[in-house]
N, C-alpha and C positions, 0 to 999 in steps of 0.2 A: 295583696297576698303572692307567696314568691312559691312557683309550682313546675311541676317537671309531668312533662306531660311523653310519654310513648307511642309514635305507631309503628302497630304491627301489621305493617299488611304482608309480614311474608312469618307472621308470628311472632313466639318467643320462646327462648330454651334459657335455662343458668346461662352460659357461656358466650350468648348474643347478649346480656341485660349484662357484664359484669363489662364485657368489650365497650356498650357502649359507655355506662360510665365512668371506662377508663377512659373512650374518649372528650367526655365532656369537660375530664378535670377530675374525677377522683383519683389521689396520690397510686403509682401503681404498688410504691415501699410501703405504701395498707396495708393492702392485699398481701403484697408476701410476707408483713410483719404476723397479720394473722392467721395463713395461712400454717409457720413458723408457729406461731404457739401450737395454736390447733394439734401438731404433734400427729397427724395422721399419716405420713409418706409419702406427703405429696407438694408439689412446685408446683411455680406458676412460669407457664412460657407462652409469650405475647408478640406478636406479630403482626405486620400492614399487610395487608391484604386488600382485591381488587373483588370486590361484588356486583357484577355487570354496569362497570364503567364509574362504580364509587367504592370511595377507600373508605376500608373501616380498618376496626381493630379487632383484630380474633386471638381469642385467649383460651390457650387448654389445658388444663387440670394434668400434673403430670405426674403416673403415681408409682413410684418402684417401676420409673424409665419407662413405664410404658404410657402415649396419650390413647385418652377418648377416642370410641368412635361414636359415630350413629347408631345405636341397636339395631336394628333392622339389618343393616350388615352383617354383623357381625355375628345374629340369628340367624339370618342364611348361611352364613358361612356356619355356625354349631350344628345345624342342621343335617348339611353335606357331611358333614364330620363325622356325624349320629350314625349319618343312612349308612354311612362306609364303616365303622365301625359293626352296627349292628351285622351287616353284610358279609364280614366277619368271623361272625360267632359262628360255633356247631349247634348245629338243628336239635342238640337235646339243652342246649342250654339257654337261656333266659334272664336277658337284664333286668340288672339292681331298680327295682324303685328306688327313685331320689326321697331317702327318710333321713330322720334326725333324732335323737333323745332312746327312746323306747320306741322303736320301730317307729312312730308316726308317721305317714305322709305331711310333710312341705305346705302348710298354711301359707294362702296366698302372697302372690306379691309375683316376684320380676327379677330373676337371673341376673347381674350386670355381670357385660362381659369379662370385667378385667376379672370377677370374682371366679368365673370357674377358667378363667383365662389362665391367671397367676396361683392356683389354687388357695387362698387365704380363704380357707375354712371361716374365720375366727369375724370378718365382715358379714360374711355368706349366711348367721348367724344373728344378726342384731333386729333388736326388738326397739319396738318407737322409746319406752325404757332409757337403754341404754344411749340413743341417740341424743337422748336430751341431759344426758347428765353431761354426756361429752359437750353438749351447748353452753349445761352451766356451768362447768366447772372453765369452758373457756377465759382471757383475758380480754370478755367485751364490755364496753357500754353494758348497763342495765335496758334499756332501751332496744337493741340490737338481739341481744337476749333473745329478749321473749318474741321479737318479729322471727328469726330462725327458729325461734319453740313455736310457733303459730304456723311456720310456712308447712314445719315436720308434722304436726300433727294435721294437718289440714291433710297431708298426703295417705298419714296412715289412714285418718275416719275414711277417706275417698275407699282406697284401696276395700278396709272392712264392710266398706258399706257392698260395693259391686260384690264380694265376696260372701258378705254376713257371715261374719266373725269378729269376733271382739276383735280392738284395737290392740290386743295385746298377743294377738296369735298371729299378725302382718308382721312376716318376716320380710325386710325391708333391701331386699335384691341389690335391687336397677338403684334403689334411693337411698339408702342408707348406708352406702358402700365411700369411700375417702372423698372422690369427684365432689357425690353429692353433698357430702356435708360442707366441703367448702365452698360451694355453687353458694347453697345457701347461707349460710351464716355469711361469705364477703358480698352477698347481698342487700343481708340484712345491715352491716357496717359502713360498705357503699353508701347506703343508701342516707343513712344518716348522715355521711360525709360531704353529701349533695345538698345540706342544711336547705331544704325544702319543704313547705308549708303543708305539703298535699302534690299524691300522686292522682295524676287523671291519666284515659287510656282510651285511645281509637277500640271500635269495633277490629277481635284476631281473627285474623287468617287461615285456619285450623289446616287445611291442605285439602285434601285427599287420597282415593282411595284405598292400601290397604299398607299394614305394617307388619314386621314378624319381630314378634318377643316371647320372652316363654312359653304360653299357655297358645304357640301357632300364629295362623295369622287372620289380623283384627280390622276388623274398620279402623279409618281417621275418624274421628280420637280413636284414643285408647279405651278403652270401659274406664278408668280410673280418672283419666287424663278427661272427660267426658263429665265427671262426675265433680270436678272441680270447677268446673267453669257453671256451671247451677248461675243462673240469673246474672251471665255477661252475653252479650249481645259477639254472637259468632257467626263465620263465613267459611264457605270452603268457595275457594279459586281455583286457579286450571292447573295448578301445581301440585301431583298427584304424586304425595310422599307424603309423612306426618311436619309440619309446620310447630305446634303445639306440644313443650314437651309437659312428661308430668311440675315436675321441676319448672317448668316455666310458667304454668297454670298454678303452682300455689304460692311463686311469686305474683302475682298480678292476683291473685284472689286474697291477699293479707295484707298488700301497700296501696294496691288503687282505690282510690276512694268514690272517684266517678267514673262512668266510659262517654261515649259519647260526641261530637267533633273539638278540634282543636277552640280553646275559648281563645278572648283577643285576649293580647299578648305582647310584652316588649323581650326578645325574647336576649337570651343575655350568653348561651350554650346550647350549642349542637354538636351531638355524638352519633357515631356509629357502632354499632356491635354488628361482628358477621359473625353470621352461621359456617358449618361445615362445607356444603353444597355450595357450588355457581350453578344458576342456575338460568336459563336463555330466553333472553328477553322479561325477567322478573329479577331484578336484588334485592337477594336472599341478607338483607340487614334488618335488623332494627333501630329503629333514629328514637333518637331522646334530645328532648327542649326543653330551658329548662329557661322561665322569665319574668317578670313579672307582671300580673294584673290589677286589675280593681276589687278588693275588695270587697266592697261598694254591694257591685254586681251578681256576686255571689249571697248578701246577705240575701241582699230583696230577694233572689230565688225562693231561697230559706224561706224566708216569711209570706213569699205569694207560692206555695205549691200545683197552682189553681190557673197564674196565667200563663199567659202566654209564653211560651221560651222565644228568646231569639235566636238563631243560631245563623253562621257562614254558610253558605254549598256550595260546592264550584258545577257552573257549565261549562258542559262539551257540546261544541255545535259542528256538523260536515255537513257540505252540500252532495248530495253523490246525484249522477246523472248518466253515469255508465258501471252500474253494478248490478248484478242480475236480481231479484228483490227477492228470491230464494235465501242470496245468502246477506239481504237488508236482516233478515227473521233470526237468521244463526246471529248476527252481529250481536241486532237488542238480547238475546238468548244467552251468550255468551260476557254480558258485560252487564245482565239481572245477578247471574252466577256468581261475578266477580264482587256481587255486593253493591253497585249503582243503587243509587234511591230509588231513581225509576228511567226509562229510555220511554219514546215517543219520536213517529215518525211524523211530518208536515209534509205536505204534496205543496209542490213551487213550481214556476216555471224560471229557467234560465236560458242565459244566452242563447242566441240562434233555436228558439223557439222551439228547446227540450222540455216536455219534463223532466222536471226530478226530486229530492225527497231530501227533507236537512234529516240528518239525525244527531237527535236530542238525547244528552245525558247527564243527569241531576247524581255529583256526588261528592261525600265529604271531599275537603280539600287533601285530605293528604292522601285519596283516592287519583288526583288529578293525574299525575302522574301514570300509573297506572295505567286508566281509562285511556288519555291521551295515548302510549303505546300499544294499544288494543282497536282503534282508529288506525290508526295506521297499520298496522299489519293485520290486519282481515278486512279492511275495506279498501278502493282504489283512491279514495280521498290523497290530496296533496297537501293538504292546509287544515289545521283543525281551531277554530275559535275559542278561547274561553276565555271567561269571567265570573266573578265571584260575587254574590246575590246574600241577600240576608232577607232570611224568611222566618215565618211566626206558625211557631207549630204549638199546639191544643196540647196538652198532658193529658194521654188517656192510659186505659189497662182495658183488658180481657176480664169476661163474667163466662163461665159456660154453664148451658140452657138444658135441659136434656126434651129431648123430641123422644117420640117415637119409633127412630131410627137409629137413634144414639146423639149425642153430646156435640152441642154447635158453640165456637165459639163466639163473643157479641165482642164487636170489638166498641169500646166508650170512651165517647171523648167527650171534655168540661169545660167551663168558659165560668169562672167565677165563681167556681164550687155545684153549677148546678149545670144536672145532664145537657149537651148542645145537641147531639151526637151519636146515634146509637145502629152496627149495622150489624149480619153475620158475614163473620167471613167465611168469602169463596172455597179457599180450598175446602174447608169443614162441609160444605153443604153441596159441593159440587161431587164429594164422595164419598156422600151418604145415599147421594140418587143417583149414580154409577153403582155402586153395589147392592141397591136396595130396588131397583128399577123406576123409580121416585120420578116425577119434575122438580127438575129443580127451581122452578118459582114455590113450586110447594114445599119445600124444604125448608125453602125464606122465609118464606110467610110465617109458616108452622117458627119456625126462630124468635120469630119477632111477638110472633103473639105470647108465647111462652113469656120471652123475655117481660113484654109487657103486663104482664097476669102477676109475675114474680116482681113487677118494680112498685106495681101499684096495687096492688090485691087484688 
């Protein structure tokens, strides 16, 4: 089976995905012909850039001579300009509300930088039906039309849910402009040209901090992005900015069929798509790998959903004998925050009879470079040992049980269709114990009792 795997340790956006497709061999002429046929006033600019020491392909969508920009940069500037204009308004005057049609306020959505920057009011008022008509009349394959349409429907549905309005009331300010149409349609066309049977993906690093958008400063991920990422494994890393955009989240939602570590595969192509920024110590790239894997293994997993899954993990170790123990604890917290599967320490006796500590990190193979950089940056070690091992993981799921103090999630492990393990989630029990001043062991015992009562009557 031929698959494509996305390493999203720096998130994903539309331009990063297109850059990775180009770097993996999708012809640039295919994208340029698609953009010209869309006739939305856009062109493409492609260049080679360096992101944290990695050479990658950077793609810009140019609309009316203006390149795109990260939305928080635009909105920060926009808010400053609006504040400056407001200060110049006479005391008796009132700023106009942003309205359309018969004076009704704009339905929720994100105004796009170019729309207000260029004053192109026609795109500013696009609805989902308008965008779908544009895609439907595009001279691309039916498969690509379906994928692109599903991405925009996902975007519209997410916005509608966040603001509790009908999807046709959503005005695609940010995601409905020319550059987003180009991103999504080219993503669908490029994915088809890659000629793979399926897309798989790592967990997504969504970033952190806040992002400035049309509705003000919002926590990362932005509400619509978070809605799109339901059922997708995500984590927040050290980079305090938005790493997964709404367009990127829609691409993942529609194209990717499975999430987890990289499956065993024989690599054929590797592509790196660059993000707009260059972060210190964190390559801002999306890596796309294409290769062949054994179809039988996927069939076996599908036919035996309760069998223990084989997973490849990376193990990183460093011996520490001259580091403040407080810093060891800090490194453990940082590695877990970056998405490590587990982190632990082991006391050892080192040379010259010095007591020391082995710091061990378990991570997915695609996180190995990031975790190694973390150890070199934050600890005093001069060497990090790494190895890959196979582990077997039982299928697991959560059920929620009610207790007198609140709901608690129970983690359930199964083996060959039989429950082999059950335990209350520690974080839920600890929160309840703190909020209600109940002994932690009492909360855990009550959760187990309720689960067993529900299970066995």
